[in-house]
Residue, then its C-alpha position, 0 to 999 in steps of 0.5 A: m688396193n687388192i688389184a689381184t681381185m680386180t677383173p681387166e675390165t674393172r682395172k680399165k674403169l678404175v683408170q677411167m674414173a681417175c681420168i674423170a677425177a682429173w677433168a672435174d675441175l675442167e683443167i688437167h694438171d701434170s701433177e694429175r696426169g702422173v698420178v693417173y699414169d702411175l696408177a695405170t702403170q700400177l694396175a698393169l693396163p695393156g697398151d690398147d688400154l694405155a692408149d685410151v688413157g692417153e686420149w682420156l687425158t686430152s679429152p675427158p673420158p665417157d662417164f659410166d654408171p658408178y653403181s657398176i663398180p663391184d662392191e668390193h672395189r668402190a673403196a678403191f675407187l674413191e681412194a684413186f679419185l681422192e688421189v688425182v683431185t688432191a694431186d694439184g693441192r687444191i679441191d675445187p667445189e665441182e671436185s668437193e661434190t663429186i667426192r661427197l658422191l662417191r663416199e655416199l656410194v661407198i658407204 
């Protein structure tokens, strides 16, 4: 993942997508929460954005149009999504369908 070329808005949207992934099965596991926070740290989100992440792990974040993801970063979004949904050791049908849709977006 090349974060050097991501705008602050794209970095925040990437973590938002990770939170959406964590909520895909309507249950947040500690392992998923850890992956999201690790990602937010890796992306060096500022404090205000970290506060949003905390809220998004308490209640689902707002959706956004996946077509708004810059083409050059779509693979990173899919990678982050996969990392979160597999963090709890299982993939639910809802998560599987979203993975399929994201893969179509990336290809």
